TIBANU-861268 format. One line per 3 residues: for each residue z, x, y of C-alpha. Coordinates in steps of 0.2 Angstrom, whole numbers, padded with zeros to 4 digits. Layout:
// TIBANU-861268
Z,X,Y | ... .
This chain:
// TIBANU-861268
0086,0001,-0038 | 0079,0005,-0021 | 0061,0003,-0018 .
0054,0018,-0008 | 0040,0011,0001 | 0024,0020,0008 .
0013,0013,0022 | 0006,-0004,0018 | 0017,-0007,0003 .
0028,-0023,0002 | 0043,-0028,-0008 | 0051,-0045,-0011 .
0068,-0049,-0003 | 0080,-0059,-0013 | 0093,-0060,0000 .
0093,-0069,0017 | 0107,-0060,0026 | 0101,-0042,0029 .
0105,-0026,0038 | 0091,-0014,0044 | 0098,0003,0046 .
0088,0016,0057 | 0091,0035,0056 | 0082,0047,0068 .
0083,0064,0074 | 0086,0059,0092 | 0091,0043,0101 .
0079,0029,0099 | 0078,0011,0106 | 0078,-0002,0092 .
0071,-0020,0095 | 0065,-0034,0085 | 0050,-0046,0088 .
0047,-0063,0080 | 0030,-0069,0077 | 0021,-0085,0070 .
0010,-0085,0055 | -0003,-0075,0064 | 0010,-0062,0070 .
0009,-0067,0088 | 0024,-0066,0100 | 0025,-0082,0110 .
0036,-0076,0124 | 0050,-0064,0129 | 0063,-0075,0121 .
0054,-0070,0105 | 0061,-0052,0107 | 0078,-0045,0104 .
0080,-0029,0113 | 0094,-0019,0123 | 0093,-0031,0138 .
0095,-0047,0127 | 0102,-0040,0110 | 0104,-0057,0101 .
0091,-0070,0097 | 0092,-0084,0083 | 0095,-0074,0066 .
0094,-0057,0076 | 0106,-0044,0083 | 0101,-0027,0089 .
0110,-0013,0098 | 0112,-0013,0116 | 0108,0006,0119 .
0098,0020,0113 | 0106,0028,0097 | 0101,0041,0084 .
0107,0028,0071 | 0106,0009,0071 | 0111,-0006,0061 .
0101,-0022,0065 | 0108,-0039,0058 | 0095,-0051,0052 .
0098,-0069,0045 | 0082,-0076,0038 | 0090,-0093,0035 .
0094,-0094,0054 | 0075,-0092,0058 | 0066,-0107,0065 .
0051,-0114,0054 | 0039,-0107,0068 | 0045,-0089,0064 .
0035,-0081,0050 | 0036,-0063,0054 | 0050,-0051,0060 .
0044,-0034,0066 | 0056,-0020,0068 | 0051,-0009,0084 .
0057,0009,0087 | 0053,0018,0104 | 0058,0034,0112 .
0068,0031,0129 | 0056,0032,0145 | 0054,0050,0151 .
0063,0044,0167 | 0079,0040,0158 | 0085,0057,0155 .
0080,0073,0144 | 0073,0070,0127 | 0057,0071,0118 .
0042,0061,0124 | 0033,0059,0107 | 0038,0055,0088 .
0029,0071,0083 | 0042,0082,0091 | 0056,0074,0080 .
0061,0072,0063 | 0052,0057,0054 | 0062,0041,0057 .
0070,0033,0042 | 0072,0014,0040 | 0082,0005,0026 .
0083,-0013,0022 | 0100,-0017,0014 | 0111,-0031,0009 .
0128,-0034,0017 | 0136,-0025,0003 | 0127,-0009,0009 .
0115,-0008,-0006 | 0098,-0003,-0002 | 0084,-0015,-0006 .
0069,-0005,0002 | 0067,0011,0012 | 0052,0018,0022 .
0051,0036,0030 | 0038,0034,0044 | 0028,0049,0043 .
0011,0055,0051 | 0017,0051,0070 | 0011,0063,0083 .
0008,0058,0100 | 0016,0040,0098 | 0031,0035,0107 .
0033,0018,0100 | 0031,0012,0082 | 0031,-0005,0072 .
0042,0002,0058 | 0041,-0012,0046 | 0040,-0031,0046 .
0049,-0045,0036 | 0036,-0059,0033 | 0036,-0076,0025 .
0024,-0080,0011 | 0024,-0096,0002 | 0042,-0100,0006 .
0048,-0082,0001 | 0051,-0067,0011 | 0045,-0049,0009 .
0046,-0033,0018 | 0031,-0022,0022 | 0030,-0004,0028 .
0020,-0004,0043 | 0021,0013,0053 | 0009,0008,0066 .
0012,0020,0081 | 0007,0018,0099 | 0005,0032,0112 .
0006,0019,0126 | 0024,0016,0122 | 0032,-0002,0121 .
0020,-0009,0134 | 0005,-0005,0123 | 0015,-0011,0107 .
0020,-0028,0114 | 0002,-0030,0121 | -0005,-0028,0104 .
0007,-0040,0097 | 0000,-0054,0108 | 0014,-0055,0121 .
0008,-0060,0139 | 0023,-0053,0148 | 0022,-0035,0138 .
0022,-0024,0154 | 0037,-0033,0163 | 0047,-0034,0146 .
0045,-0016,0143 | 0050,-0011,0160 | 0066,-0022,0157 .
0070,-0013,0141 | 0068,0004,0149 | 0080,-0002,0163 .
0093,-0008,0151 | 0092,0008,0141 | 0093,0018,0156 .
0110,0009,0160 | 0117,0013,0143 | 0111,0031,0142 .
0129,0037,0144 | 0134,0027,0128 | 0119,0034,0117 .
0124,0042,0101 | 0116,0059,0096 | 0112,0063,0078 .
0124,0074,0069 | 0118,0092,0067 | 0111,0099,0051 .
0123,0101,0036 | 0133,0117,0040 | 0135,0131,0027 .
0148,0132,0015 | 0158,0145,0025 | 0160,0134,0040 .
0168,0118,0031 | 0185,0124,0034 | 0184,0118,0052 .
0177,0102,0048 | 0186,0084,0046 | 0183,0076,0029 .
0176,0059,0027 | 0177,0053,0009 | 0168,0036,0013 .
0152,0033,0004 | 0136,0031,0014 | 0123,0017,0010 .
0111,0029,0002 | 0124,0041,-0006 | 0129,0041,-0024 .
0145,0051,-0022 | 0158,0058,-0010 | 0151,0061,0007 .
0150,0079,0012 | 0163,0087,0023 | 0158,0087,0041 .
0149,0070,0040 | 0155,0056,0051 | 0167,0045,0044 .
0165,0026,0042 | 0160,0016,0058 | 0165,-0002,0061 .
0150,-0015,0057 | 0145,-0015,0076 | 0125,-0015,0074 .
0122,-0001,0085 | 0129,0014,0076 | 0142,0018,0090 .
0159,0026,0086 | 0174,0016,0084 | 0179,0017,0102 .
0164,0006,0107 | 0152,0006,0120 | 0164,0009,0134 .
0173,0023,0126 | 0178,0037,0138 | 0185,0055,0136 .
0180,0068,0123 | 0170,0062,0110 | 0172,0068,0091 .
0164,0084,0087 | 0154,0081,0071 | 0155,0096,0060 .
0166,0105,0071 | 0152,0110,0083 | 0158,0101,0098 .
0141,0097,0105 | 0124,0089,0099 | 0110,0099,0091 .
0101,0106,0105 | 0084,0107,0096 | 0082,0088,0097 .
0079,0089,0117 | 0076,0107,0120 | 0060,0110,0110 .
0068,0122,0098 | 0066,0122,0079 | 0067,0104,0071 .
0076,0100,0055 | 0063,0089,0046 | 0075,0085,0032 .
0081,0067,0035 | 0100,0065,0038 | 0101,0050,0025 .
0093,0062,0011 | 0104,0077,0013 | 0112,0075,-0004 .
0095,0073,-0013 | 0083,0088,-0016 | 0068,0088,-0004 .
0051,0085,-0011 | 0042,0101,-0018 | 0030,0108,-0006 .
0012,0103,-0010 | 0001,0116,-0019 | -0009,0128,-0007 .
-0026,0134,-0009 | -0030,0152,-0013 | -0037,0161,0004 .
-0056,0157,0006 | -0069,0170,0008 | -0075,0174,0025 .
-0088,0160,0030 | -0084,0150,0014 | -0074,0133,0014 .
-0057,0133,0006 | -0056,0130,-0012 | -0049,0112,-0015 .
-0032,0110,-0024 | -0026,0094,-0033 | -0011,0086,-0024 .
-0013,0095,-0007 | -0011,0078,0002 | 0005,0071,0009 .
0018,0062,-0001 | 0035,0063,-0009 | 0029,0065,-0026 .
0014,0072,-0034 | 0009,0055,-0039 | 0009,0050,-0021 .
0000,0065,-0016 | -0014,0062,-0028 | -0015,0044,-0023 .
-0017,0049,-0005 | -0029,0062,-0010 | -0040,0050,-0019 .
-0041,0038,-0004 | -0045,0053,0007 | -0059,0057,-0004 .
-0065,0039,-0003 | -0064,0040,0016 | -0073,0056,0017 .
-0087,0050,0006 | -0089,0034,0016 | -0088,0043,0033 .
-0101,0057,0028 | -0113,0044,0020 | -0111,0033,0036 .
-0116,0047,0047 | -0131,0051,0036 | -0137,0033,0036 .
-0135,0032,0055 | -0145,0048,0057 | -0159,0041,0046 .
-0159,0024,0056 | -0160,0034,0073 | -0174,0045,0066 .
-0184,0029,0061 | -0182,0020,0077 | -0186,0035,0087 .
-0202,0037,0076 | -0207,0019,0078 | -0205,0020,0097 .
-0215,0036,0099 | -0229,0028,0088 | -0228,0012,0098 .
-0231,0022,0114 | -0246,0031,0106 | -0254,0015,0102 .
-0251,0008,0118 | -0261,0021,0127 | -0279,0018,0126 .
-0284,0037,0128 | -0274,0041,0112 | -0285,0029,0102 .
-0301,0041,0104 | -0303,0058,0096 | -0290,0067,0087 .
-0277,0065,0101 | -0269,0050,0093 | -0269,0057,0075 .
-0260,0073,0082 | -0247,0062,0091 | -0244,0052,0076 .
-0241,0068,0065 | -0229,0075,0078 | -0219,0059,0078 .
-0219,0060,0058 | -0214,0078,0059 | -0200,0075,0071 .
-0194,0061,0059 | -0194,0072,0044 | -0185,0086,0053 .
-0171,0074,0059 | -0169,0067,0041 | -0169,0084,0033 .
-0155,0090,0045 | -0144,0075,0041 | -0147,0077,0023 .
-0142,0095,0024 | -0126,0090,0032 | -0123,0078,0019 .
-0127,0089,0005 | -0114,0101,0012 | -0101,0088,0012 .
-0105,0082,-0005 | -0103,0100,-0012 | -0085,0100,-0006 .
-0082,0083,-0012 | -0089,0087,-0029 | -0077,0102,-0030 .
-0062,0092,-0025 | -0067,0079,-0038 | -0068,0092,-0051 .
-0050,0098,-0048 | -0042,0081,-0044 | -0048,0071,-0059 .
-0040,0082,-0073 | -0024,0082,-0064 | -0022,0063,-0063 .
-0008,0055,-0072 | -0013,0041,-0085 | -0011,0027,-0073 .
-0025,0035,-0062 | -0036,0043,-0076 | -0051,0038,-0085 .
-0049,0034,-0104 | -0057,0051,-0108 | -0045,0060,-0099 .
-0033,0071,-0109 | -0018,0064,-0101 | -0019,0049,-0112 .
-0017,0060,-0127 | 0000,0066,-0121 | 0004,0048,-0116 .
0023,0041,-0116 | 0029,0025,-0112 | 0034,0027,-0093 .
0051,0023,-0087 | 0046,0018,-0069 | 0031,0007,-0063 .
0017,0018,-0055 | 0011,0017,-0037 | -0007,0010,-0043 .
-0018,0007,-0057 | -0036,0014,-0060 | -0048,-0001,-0061 .
-0064,0009,-0063 | -0075,0021,-0052 | -0085,0019,-0036 .
-0101,0028,-0030 | -0114,0027,-0017 | -0133,0029,-0020 .
-0134,0044,-0008 | -0120,0053,-0018 | -0123,0048,-0037 .
-0114,0064,-0044 | -0097,0058,-0036 | -0086,0045,-0044 .
-0071,0040,-0033 | -0057,0031,-0043 | -0054,0013,-0038 .
-0036,0012,-0037 | -0026,-0004,-0035 | -0008,-0004,-0029 .
0005,-0012,-0041 | 0012,-0024,-0043 | -0004,-0035,-0042 .
-0006,-0046,-0027 | -0021,-0055,-0034 | -0029,-0059,-0050 .
-0045,-0053,-0058 | -0062,-0061,-0062 | -0072,-0052,-0075 .
-0090,-0058,-0073 | -0097,-0063,-0090 | -0114,-0070,-0084 .
-0131,-0062,-0087 | -0135,-0048,-0075 | -0147,-0034,-0071 .
-0137,-0018,-0069 | -0141,-0006,-0055 | -0149,0006,-0068 .
-0162,-0006,-0072 | -0157,-0011,-0089 | -0155,-0029,-0093 .
-0141,-0037,-0102 | -0142,-0054,-0111 | -0129,-0067,-0110 .
-0121,-0063,-0128 | -0119,-0045,-0124 | -0113,-0048,-0107 .
-0099,-0059,-0114 | -0094,-0046,-0127 | -0094,-0032,-0114 .
-0084,-0043,-0102 | -0070,-0047,-0115 | -0070,-0028,-0119 .
-0068,-0024,-0101 | -0054,-0037,-0099 | -0045,-0029,-0114 .
-0046,-0012,-0107 | -0038,-0018,-0091 | -0025,-0027,-0100 .
-0020,-0012,-0111 | -0020,0000,-0096 | -0007,-0013,-0087 .
0003,-0013,-0103 | 0003,0006,-0104 | 0009,0009,-0086 .
0023,-0003,-0086 | 0040,0002,-0094 | 0044,-0006,-0110 .
0047,-0025,-0109 | 0042,-0027,-0091 | 0024,-0033,-0093 .
0019,-0047,-0104 | 0001,-0053,-0109 | -0004,-0070,-0114 .
-0022,-0075,-0120 | -0031,-0091,-0120 | -0047,-0091,-0131 .
-0051,-0109,-0134 | -0066,-0107,-0147 | -0059,-0090,-0155 .
-0075,-0081,-0148 | -0065,-0066,-0142 | -0058,-0062,-0158 .
-0067,-0046,-0160 | -0064,-0038,-0143 | -0046,-0044,-0143 .
-0043,-0034,-0160 | -0034,-0020,-0151 | -0021,-0031,-0143 .
-0019,-0043,-0158 | -0018,-0029,-0172 | -0005,-0018,-0162 .
0006,-0033,-0159 | 0007,-0031,-0140 | 0004,-0049,-0136 .
0018,-0061,-0132 | 0010,-0074,-0145 | -0007,-0075,-0154 .
-0021,-0081,-0143 | -0020,-0099,-0140 | -0035,-0109,-0146 .
-0041,-0127,-0144 | -0036,-0140,-0130 | -0018,-0140,-0137 .
-0016,-0121,-0136 | -0023,-0121,-0118 | -0011,-0135,-0113 .
0004,-0126,-0121 | 0001,-0110,-0112 | -0003,-0116,-0095 .
0011,-0128,-0095 | 0024,-0114,-0099 | 0017,-0103,-0086 .
0016,-0116,-0072 | 0035,-0120,-0077 | 0039,-0102,-0074 .
0032,-0101,-0058 | 0041,-0117,-0052 | 0058,-0110,-0058 .
0057,-0094,-0050 | 0051,-0102,-0034 | 0066,-0113,-0034 .
0077,-0099,-0037 | 0070,-0089,-0023 | 0070,-0103,-0010 .
0087,-0107,-0015 | 0093,-0089,-0012 | 0100,-0089,-0030 .
0087,-0077,-0040 | 0101,-0074,-0053 | 0102,-0093,-0057 .
0087,-0093,-0069 | 0091,-0100,-0087 | 0098,-0088,-0100 .
0086,-0078,-0110 | 0072,-0080,-0095 | 0059,-0067,-0097 .
0058,-0059,-0080 | 0043,-0047,-0084 | 0027,-0048,-0075 .
0016,-0059,-0083 | -0003,-0059,-0086 | -0014,-0072,-0093 .
-0032,-0068,-0100 | -0043,-0083,-0100 | -0059,-0081,-0110 .
-0074,-0093,-0111 | -0069,-0103,-0097 | -0073,-0118,-0094 .
-0074,-0122,-0112 | -0058,-0131,-0118 | -0052,-0135,-0101 .
-0050,-0153,-0093 | -0046,-0157,-0075 | -0027,-0155,-0077 .
-0030,-0137,-0084 | -0042,-0132,-0070 | -0029,-0138,-0058 .
-0015,-0128,-0066 | -0027,-0112,-0066 | -0029,-0115,-0047 .
-0010,-0117,-0045 | -0006,-0100,-0054 | -0020,-0091,-0045 .
-0012,-0097,-0028 | 0006,-0097,-0032 | 0008,-0085,-0047 .
0006,-0068,-0039 | 0021,-0070,-0028 | 0032,-0073,-0043 .
0024,-0061,-0055 | 0011,-0072,-0064 | -0007,-0065,-0064 .
-0024,-0072,-0070 | -0038,-0063,-0077 | -0053,-0074,-0080 .
-0068,-0069,-0091 | -0081,-0081,-0085 | -0098,-0085,-0079 .
-0098,-0092,-0062 | -0114,-0102,-0065 | -0107,-0110,-0080 .
-0091,-0114,-0071 | -0101,-0122,-0056 | -0100,-0139,-0066 .
-0083,-0142,-0058 | -0091,-0142,-0041 | -0082,-0135,-0025 .
-0065,-0137,-0035 | -0067,-0118,-0041 | -0073,-0111,-0026 .
-0055,-0106,-0019 | -0051,-0099,-0037 | -0067,-0088,-0036 .
-0063,-0082,-0019 | -0045,-0078,-0023 | -0048,-0067,-0037 .
-0055,-0049,-0037 | -0072,-0050,-0045 | -0076,-0035,-0057 .
-0091,-0033,-0069 | -0093,-0026,-0087 | -0109,-0016,-0081 .
-0111,-0006,-0065 | -0116,-0017,-0050 | -0116,-0014,-0031 .
-0106,-0030,-0026 | -0090,-0022,-0018 | -0091,-0018,0001 .
-0078,-0009,0010 | -0071,-0017,0026 | -0071,0000,0035 .
-0090,0004,0036 | -0097,-0010,0026 | -0105,0001,0013 .
-0110,-0008,-0004 | -0101,0002,-0017 | -0107,0002,-0035 .
-0093,-0002,-0046 | -0092,0005,-0064 | -0080,-0002,-0076 .
-0067,0009,-0086 | -0074,0008,-0103 | -0067,0017,-0118 .
-0078,0030,-0125 | -0087,0025,-0140 | -0078,0029,-0156 .
-0062,0034,-0147 | -0045,0029,-0154 | -0036,0031,-0138 .
-0034,0013,-0135 | -0026,0009,-0152 | -0015,0024,-0150 .
-0008,0020,-0133 | -0006,0001,-0138 | 0004,0007,-0154 .
0016,0017,-0144 | 0018,0002,-0131 | 0021,-0010,-0146 .
0034,0002,-0153 | 0043,0003,-0137 | 0042,-0016,-0135 .
0051,-0018,-0152 | 0065,-0006,-0148 | 0068,-0013,-0131 .
0069,-0031,-0138 | 0082,-0025,-0151 .
């Protein structure tokens, strides 16, 4: 099944010989750049472009075209190459008529396919406006295995800015060389086929029964016939063909809207056989002078799930932005008041009589006025965010919803993996009324550390060590149950290590419903057995991927995602077991094995610096509210609140019972 990526999402590659197919609404230039482990391009010989279309393991088109096929052989890459970036650019304005920005054409579509034409991953590059060059996607090497990531990073300055940002010293001369090579080949550029004609016009069009790479049935009449495997998308006549060109769809000319500024058909050519995404909901007209009423799912995206995901992160960014503006205004007001008070005290005349007191009162009044103005703006933004949160929260699907959301009462075991998973809520002290869902993309890329150490929560309540261990294990069970619930039946497996059996009561929802792969492992022998089996699994999958034979795994091999919950660490662990944990934390996520540690870091400190990398590689969560998470955007310290099940609720047991029933049916 094809993975339809969104910006920033990645997907593993199981093949080394690939094609990268590009479709756009106008002729574009396609290139590919090789990068080292830091993504830097070391010289012009690391770039395959129309002037130098072949590099070791790469072949690109020699011309601008509406459709491209780039050939990639990952096994032919040298050891110094860790990244392959696919670059798209509009031809330079001096090379002929055509759009000058991607915002004026249909969103480019990029697909990674095997040599048999089967799609592995695809990406529609949306959100481009003034950009004339874009890094579409990248293939990158991590721990010996290759992955593809959707990038979509645009540059208004064209190829020169793009290559400069990639660290190439000769960026400007190389961009000129590419433009010159494209200008020489403009006569050979291939226009995109026009929009699909109406049924009444089909009698004048040639039939093309061949299947396209992303079509599931007979190609529509009027579509271009099969082209030879020349990685440029040119017709069978080749680059030097002269004479009349075939008239796609019987039109005899290219669609003029691509270059003349007319209406643009935003439906992608590669998706004409599939229904377009439904339009996002629109808000009712706002009253004069009033802000528009928020609507759930009004962000961009191909599905309601993607729209809600983007809307949640838009709310996160809006709250971070408005809070940063408020804090900056308060800091400015304080610095200004301090400066005015300092000037007042430095003047001897202001120290006598009431003149100094009046100056100090005036400085404090100006400070209060500035802070009140900033707070008024913050409160206005918070009112809008609260209104948006009130409509978004009830509309969230189970994977994004809190445990008290009614969506869980209509829960059914899904058929597909969701985009993300809710790990809790985030809030800021200036906006205590708003809770932003903390969404983590799936599949997991790092494990979790549930902190069971004694702590003071942000609300001032003190939690002793016994309660913290119990709450930490309950939080871990809630996270594991949510992961089991959002994956299709049989695609997620949970193992538990509980050396002393102290987590029996919190683990009851998992053990009583039968969703665990086996009873919780206890004692040193149980720890050794579980860690040995999971370590062996990681080794087997890594060898299969590195050998290019992912289907050569042993018969009956469980290919599902694996989660290991470790309770009461480090009790029951010797040095060998600790090293195996380190190995699983480092190597496991790339092959679908993840850790969830329930531990106190202070108790674990007895192992010395050996566990520091393990601590840093896992995402730390807490069973009580705590302001330990910082965003890299503006550096706010966000208060994290865990997703606890409401007291007395049976939702966890009901959901896990359905998961267990679906798992039994799937195993038959």
